[in-house]
Structures are given as structure tokens and as C-alpha cells.
C-alpha positions as CSV (number, residue, x, y, z in Angstrom):
1,M,37.7,-26.2,18.0
2,N,35.6,-28.7,16.0
3,F,32.9,-28.6,18.7
4,I,32.6,-24.8,18.4
5,Y,32.2,-25.1,14.7
6,I,29.4,-27.6,14.9
7,F,27.7,-25.5,17.6
8,D,27.9,-22.4,15.4
9,L,26.6,-24.4,12.5
10,E,23.6,-25.5,14.5
11,N,22.9,-21.9,15.5
12,V,23.1,-20.9,11.9
13,I,20.6,-23.6,10.9
14,L,18.3,-22.7,13.8
15,C,18.5,-19.1,12.7
16,K,17.6,-20.1,9.1
17,V,14.6,-22.2,10.3
18,N,13.3,-19.3,12.4
19,T,13.8,-16.8,9.5
20,M,12.0,-19.2,7.2
21,K,9.1,-19.5,9.7
22,G,9.0,-15.7,10.0
23,Y,8.9,-15.4,6.2
24,R,6.0,-17.8,5.9
25,I,4.1,-16.1,8.7
26,S,4.6,-12.7,7.1
27,I,3.6,-14.0,3.6
28,V,0.4,-15.5,5.1
29,S,-0.3,-12.3,7.0
30,S,0.2,-10.3,3.8
31,L,-2.2,-12.6,1.9
32,V,-4.8,-12.4,4.7
33,F,-4.7,-8.6,4.8
34,L,-4.9,-8.3,1.0
35,F,-7.9,-10.6,0.8
36,L,-9.6,-9.0,3.9
37,S,-9.1,-5.6,2.4
38,A,-10.7,-6.7,-0.9
39,I,-13.6,-8.3,0.9
40,F,-14.1,-5.4,3.4
41,H,-14.0,-2.9,0.6
42,S,-16.4,-4.9,-1.6
43,L,-19.0,-4.6,1.2
44,S,-19.4,-1.0,0.2
45,F,-21.0,-2.1,-3.1
46,F,-24.0,-3.5,-1.2
47,A,-24.5,-0.6,1.3
48,K,-26.8,2.2,0.3
49,P,-26.1,5.5,2.0
50,E,-29.0,7.0,3.8
51,P,-29.1,10.8,4.3
52,A,-29.4,12.0,7.8
53,N,-30.6,15.5,6.9
54,D,-31.6,17.7,4.0
55,S,-28.1,18.7,3.0
56,E,-27.0,15.1,2.8
57,R,-30.2,14.2,0.9
58,Q,-29.4,17.0,-1.7
59,L,-25.7,15.8,-1.9
60,L,-26.7,12.2,-2.5
61,D,-29.3,13.3,-5.1
62,L,-26.6,15.2,-7.0
63,M,-24.1,12.4,-6.7
64,N,-26.6,9.9,-8.1
65,N,-28.5,12.0,-10.7
66,Y,-26.4,14.9,-11.9
67,Q,-24.5,13.7,-15.0
68,M,-21.3,15.5,-15.9
69,D,-20.1,15.7,-19.5
70,M,-16.6,14.2,-19.5
71,G,-16.0,14.8,-23.1
72,A,-15.8,12.4,-26.1
73,G,-19.4,11.3,-25.4
74,F,-18.9,10.2,-21.8
75,V,-21.6,11.4,-19.5
76,R,-21.3,10.0,-15.9
77,T,-22.6,10.7,-12.5
78,F,-20.2,11.2,-9.6
79,H,-21.6,8.0,-8.1
80,E,-20.5,6.0,-11.2
81,I,-17.0,7.5,-11.1
82,F,-16.8,6.7,-7.3
83,L,-18.0,3.2,-7.9
84,S,-15.4,2.5,-10.6
85,V,-12.5,3.8,-8.4
86,S,-13.8,1.7,-5.5
87,A,-14.0,-1.4,-7.7
88,C,-10.4,-0.8,-8.9
89,F,-9.1,-0.8,-5.3
90,T,-11.0,-4.1,-4.6
91,L,-9.6,-5.7,-7.7
92,I,-6.0,-4.5,-7.0
93,C,-6.1,-6.1,-3.6
94,L,-7.6,-9.2,-5.0
95,F,-5.1,-9.4,-7.8
96,G,-2.2,-8.7,-5.5
97,G,-3.3,-11.5,-3.1
98,I,-3.9,-14.0,-5.9
99,L,-0.5,-13.2,-7.5
100,L,1.4,-13.3,-4.2
101,F,-0.2,-16.7,-3.3
102,Y,0.7,-18.1,-6.7
103,L,4.3,-16.8,-6.6
104,F,4.7,-18.1,-3.1
105,K,3.5,-21.6,-4.1
106,C,5.9,-21.6,-7.1
107,N,9.0,-21.5,-4.9
108,L,10.7,-18.8,-6.8
109,T,14.4,-17.9,-6.4
110,K,15.3,-15.4,-3.7
111,Q,16.2,-12.8,-6.3
112,V,12.9,-13.0,-8.1
113,M,10.8,-13.0,-5.0
114,T,12.7,-10.1,-3.5
115,G,12.1,-8.1,-6.7
116,V,8.4,-9.0,-6.6
117,L,8.2,-7.9,-3.0
118,N,10.0,-4.7,-3.8
119,I,7.4,-3.9,-6.4
120,Y,4.6,-4.8,-4.0
121,C,6.1,-2.5,-1.3
122,F,6.5,0.3,-3.8
123,I,2.9,0.1,-5.1
124,F,1.1,-0.5,-1.8
125,G,3.4,2.1,-0.1
126,I,2.2,4.7,-2.6
127,A,-1.4,3.6,-2.1
128,F,-1.0,3.9,1.6
129,I,0.3,7.5,1.3
130,V,-2.5,8.5,-1.0
131,M,-5.1,6.9,1.2
132,L,-3.5,8.5,4.3
133,V,-4.0,11.9,2.7
134,F,-7.4,11.5,0.9
135,K,-9.4,8.7,2.6
136,F,-11.0,7.9,5.9
137,L,-10.1,5.5,8.6
138,P,-11.2,2.0,7.4
139,P,-9.3,2.0,4.1
140,I,-6.3,3.6,5.7
141,V,-6.2,0.8,8.3
142,C,-6.7,-1.9,5.7
143,I,-4.0,-0.7,3.3
144,G,-1.7,0.2,6.3
145,F,-1.9,-3.5,7.5
146,V,-1.2,-4.7,4.0
147,F,1.8,-2.3,3.6
148,I,3.3,-3.2,7.0
149,S,2.9,-7.0,6.4
150,L,4.6,-6.6,3.0
151,I,7.5,-4.7,4.5
152,S,7.9,-7.5,7.1
153,T,7.7,-10.1,4.3
154,R,10.4,-8.1,2.4
155,Y,12.5,-8.0,5.5
156,F,12.3,-11.8,6.1
157,S,12.8,-12.5,2.3
158,K,16.5,-11.4,2.5
159,D,17.4,-14.5,4.5
160,I,15.5,-17.2,2.6
161,A,17.4,-19.8,0.6
């Protein structure tokens, strides 16, 4: 009977080690996808769209030059609005990656880290749904990988010590 207890204890320890390894791998994958999404999205700041025909030329001219009155003295072009929203997505991914890296290195308790991961899953899950509806393929794939890796991190976090 004593042998069976030790054997079961070893299996439990082995299971904990594998879970901890899965947790670390999923945290690292979440960090990688967050930073890659930020870098990949920031590349759009350096690319200048070139019109392929007269309709696109007119559209780009209106986006870059037509200034809309937003009220309260704010006059912006659509390109400026689009640039600010794009910068916000890049900064959210960068902030999320830096914060997750810092919290992972602090060795927080299971309860705190689980709560943080719940918040991450909620925020990036909403971002994934919004991008699925309104964006095009590259941002959908980037935020989808982030969301899936965060879900796996949350799954593995339930068994950490």
C-alpha cells in the first residue's frame, strides 16, 4: 500500500512539473504574440499606400486632405484619426506584453495571476471579436493568436502552485 502511495505521489509531481512547463510555454507564447503583433502593426506607420487607379487616388486624397470639423475646435483628417487608432492598438499590445512579462517575473500568487489573466482574456477577447467583424486578415490573425495563447495560459494557470 505504501508503494502505491509513493507511485501516485510521483505521478502527481510529474503532472505538476508538466503543467508548470506548459504554463511557462504558454506565457512565453503569449508574450511573443503580443510583441509580434505590436511590431507587425507598427510597420503600417512606415508604409505609404499607393493608389492603383483614379478612384483610389481620390479616396486617398480625401483621407489625407479633407478636414472634418469634430467640434470644440478639433479639425482632423480621416488619416489622422486612423493613425491614432492604429497607434492605440500598437501601444495596447506593447503595454500588455510588458505588463505580462513583469508580472510573470514577479512570481505572483496563483490567485492574482489568474485574475490578471482573466482580465487579459476578457480585453483581448473583445478586441478579437471587434477585429473579426471590422478588420482585415493580418490584424485578425495577430489578435487571434494573442487571444488563443492567453486562453491556454489561463488554462495552465489553474494548476500552478
